[in-house]
Each structure stands twice: as structure tokens, then as C-alpha cells.
N, C-alpha and C positions, 0 to 999 in steps of 0.2 A: 504493500500500500504506500502511495506517495503522500508525504506530509509536507506541505509548503506553507510557511509563515512569512508574510511580507507586510510591511507597513511603511508609510511615508511620514517623515517628521519634518517639522519646521526647523531650519538651521538657527543657530544662535544669532541674536539680533545684529551684532557687528558684521556678520557674514552675509546677511540677507541681500545687500546690494549686488553681491556677486554669485551667491549660491542659491539656486531655486528650491532645492529640497535635499533631504537626507533620506535615502531609502535603505531599509534594513531587511535582510532576507536570510532565512535558514531553510534548507531543503534536505529532506531525508527520503529520497526516492528508492523504492524497491519494487520492480526493477528500475534500471536507470531511466531518466526522463530527458526528453529532447527539450532544449532551451533555445528559444529564438531571440536573436538580437537584431532588431530592425535597423535599417540605415538611420543615422542620426547626425545632426549638426552639433550635438552637445559634447563637451569634454567633461571628464570626471576625475575625481580622486577616488580610488577604490581600495578597500581592504578586504582581503579574502583569506580565510583560514582553511580552505579546502585542500590545499596542497600538502603533500607529505613532509615537505621541509619546514612546515610551520606557517605562520602568518606572512602575508606578502602585501605590500602597499605599492600600488602602481598608478601612473597617470595614463588615462586613455584619451586619445584624441577623437575627433569626429570619425565615424565609420561610414564610408560611402556606399557600402553594399551590405546586405543582410548576411548573417552567419547562423548556422544551426549546429549546436553541439550537444552531445550526450553527457549529462552530469549525473553522478551517483550520489554525492553527498556534499553539502555546503554547510558546515557547522555555523559559520557566521560570514555574512557578506554585507559590507557597509559601503554605500556609494554616495559621494557628495557630487551632485550634478550642478555644474556651473551654468550661469546664464550666458547667453551669447556675448562674447567679448570679455567674460569675467575671469577666464582661466589664466590668461597670460601673466597677470599680476602675481599669481601664486606659483606658476610653473617656471616663469622666467625665460621662456623661449617663444619664438613665433610659432603659432599653433599649426601652421602647415608642416612643421617638423614632426608633429605628432599624429597627423592624419593617417587613419587606418593602422595605427600602431598602439601597442601596449608597452609602456616604458617604466622600468623600475624607478621608484622615487629616489633611490640612491643615485641614479645618474643625473637627476635634476637638482637635488638638494645637498648632495655630498655628505659632509660630517653631520649636518643637521638631521639627515635621515637615520643615521646610526643612533642618535639620541632618541629619536622618535620610536625606533624599534624597542629600545629598552623600556620606555614609558608604556608602550602598548603591552609588553610582556607583564608589567606590573598590574595592568588592568585585568589580567587573567580571563579575558574573554567576556567579561561583564559588559553588556551592551551600552549602558549609560556611560560608564567610565571610558569605554573605548571611544564613543562618540565625542565626549568632552576632550579626550586626549587629542583626537584628530582635529577638532575645532581649534584647540590651543595651538597646535602645530601650524595650521593654516594661517592663523592670525600672526604668529611669530614670523612666518615666511613673508607675509604681506608687509609687515612692519619693516623687515630687513630690506625689502625692495622699495619701500616708501613710495607708494603710489599705485594708481591703477592705469590702465591703458588710456591714452589721451583721446582715443577715438571711440571710447566705450558708448557714449550716448548715440553717436551715429549708428553704430552696430546694433544697438538695442532697438532703435526706431526701425531700421531696415529689417531686422529679423522679425520683429513684431508684425510688420506688413506682410512678409513672406509666409509666416506661419498661419496668418489669418486668411491667406489666399487673396489679399488685396493687390498683390503683384505676382503674376505668374512668371515662369522661367523665360518666356518669350518677351517679357516686357521689363527687363532689368534697367534698360536705358530710361524708360519713363519713371521708374522708381527713383533713380538717381536724380533726375530733374526735380521730382517732388521734394527730395531731401536737400536740394540745393548744392549738389556736388556733381562732379563728372563721373561717368560710368567707370572710367579708368581708376579714379580714386576709390570708388566704392569697391571695385574688385580687389584692389591692393589692400585696403583695410580689412576686408573679409578674409583674405588669404592669411594675413598676419594675426588677426584677432580671433577668428573663428576656425580657420584651418582649411576651408574650402571656399570655392567661389560662390557668389550670391546666386548664380544660376543653379549650381548643384544643390545649394541649400534649399532653394525654392522647389526643385524636383523632389528632394527628400521630404519636405514638408507636405507637398501635394500627395505623394504616395502614402504617407502616414495617415493623412486624412481619409484616404480611400480605405486603408486597412482598418481604421477605427470603425468604419461603417460597413465593412464586409459582411454579407449575409442579410443586410437590412433592405436591400433592393437589388435589382438585376444589375449586372456589370455594365450594360449599355447605359442605363440610367445613371449609375455612379460616375461613369466616365464623363458624361455631359455635365453633370452637376459639379464635378470636381475640376473642370477646366481643361479636360482632354478633348482633342478633336473628335474622337470616336472611340469605340471599344478596342479597335485594333491598336490605336495609340496607347491606350491604357495597358493592354497586354504587353506591348513592347517595353513599356516602362517597368512593368512587373518583372519581366525577364531580365532586364538590365540591372535593376536595383535589388531585387529579391531572389533572382536566380531561377524562378519558376513562373508558371502561368498563374493568373488569379484563381482559377479553379483548383489547381494543385495546392496552392497555398491554403485555401480555405479548407481543403480536405486533409491537410496535414501531410501531404505527399511532398516532403522537402528533403534536400540532400544533407542528411545529418552527418557531421564529421565525427572523428574519434572522440573518446571521452575526454573531458577536461577535468 
């Protein structure tokens, strides 16, 4: 029997301008369970104790395509999801360097990461203490870098429009005009602060809107209502971003990778 416990928490007040939520998950599946990771323009700080070598803390950049993995047990998984443009102030690198990558926090924080590992060990897996320890480490890192990305407001406004469907992938130039910047500057800022282009971000946001409504209406209707030219256009996007057709995805017929 699979037992999944998942909850979303509000981050500490000082982190809320940059972190949208803290998600906590434990999974005890028997047999193993397929876990889907949809394409996302979000970057995160993740702690996971599922690995045999003990706890691991990593930075995850935006992922441009879906992945499907088989997981047997996750004693504790904690994810700090950053708002668009929020991660750079904590990770200290341009976000395109993290796109489609999972990077050990040791590689980004150096000696500070070693101190964090010791403090996490003292938390002994207690969820509240673990979250507090990670929040303190993030605030310390932010203070050490003294400041946020100077383009953060532009990124947030653009990302909000793209997520809401107010600007589709084909109309990035119009979005840039509405925001009072050139399309070239918007692309540059997104690459550095989010990790992907605004067009890719818009495509991901649109396909996620479709996934959220999958099964509630026919694919042809969802295609039109979600800004696709037709069902064939929607199917092509599914194949590119999710690796399967819409029907296969809804049926759970996905290419599951080896256990994680």
C-alpha cells in the first residue's frame, strides 16, 4: 500500500518576497510509485533524505521537459520553491547555469554548506526544526550577498502575465512593449533571473494549465480555450514538453525511468 503525506507551508515572513511556498513530503510506497515532475519555470532548494548516503541538499533549476521516475521511499523531502527571479539572490549564479540541472548546494555555497549539513544533522529529521534550519541558512546566504536581483520586479510582472495566459508564446514582443522594455532585454533578464527564455516559460505555463484541466473537457476544446491553434498543436506541445501524447499522459502511459 502506498502512503503519501504532502503539505504546503507558508515560508517565514522575511523569505516571502522570494519564496512562494515550502512543500513537505514523505512517501512510503509498496510497490514503488511513479512520480511525475512536470516542466516548470521554478527553481528550488530541496532537501531529501531518500538516498542511502544520508540527507542531501540541492539546488534545482527550471526543468524544460517532464520526467517520470520510480520512487520507493522518501522519508523526508522539503522543497523551498522560489518565485520567478527570486533564486539568484540565494544561489549566487545566473539561473541559466542551473536549467535542467540538479546541483549540490556544496558547489554553490562552499564552506557554508558544510555548516548547514551539521545543523541539519542536529535537527534529527524533525520537520519543524529542519525547516527552520533551512530558512536560517537561506537568510544567512541572502545577507552574505546583500541584495536581490535588480530586475526582480520586471521578472515578476512578466511571469505573472505569462502564467495567467495574458501573453502567449507567440506574443512575447507585445508583452515587452507593455512592460516598457525591449524584447531583447526581456529575454536577457529571463535567461539570467529565471533560467529560460520568456517564450519557453510561456509554453510551460500554457501546458501546465492544460494538465490542470485534463479530463474536464475534450482535448479539442482544451486546446482552443488554452490558446493553441488546434488539437494537433496541443498534441505536438505535449510530445515536446511531456514526452507523450495527451491521451497517454492522462492514462498514465508514460516513460518511467529507473528508481530514484
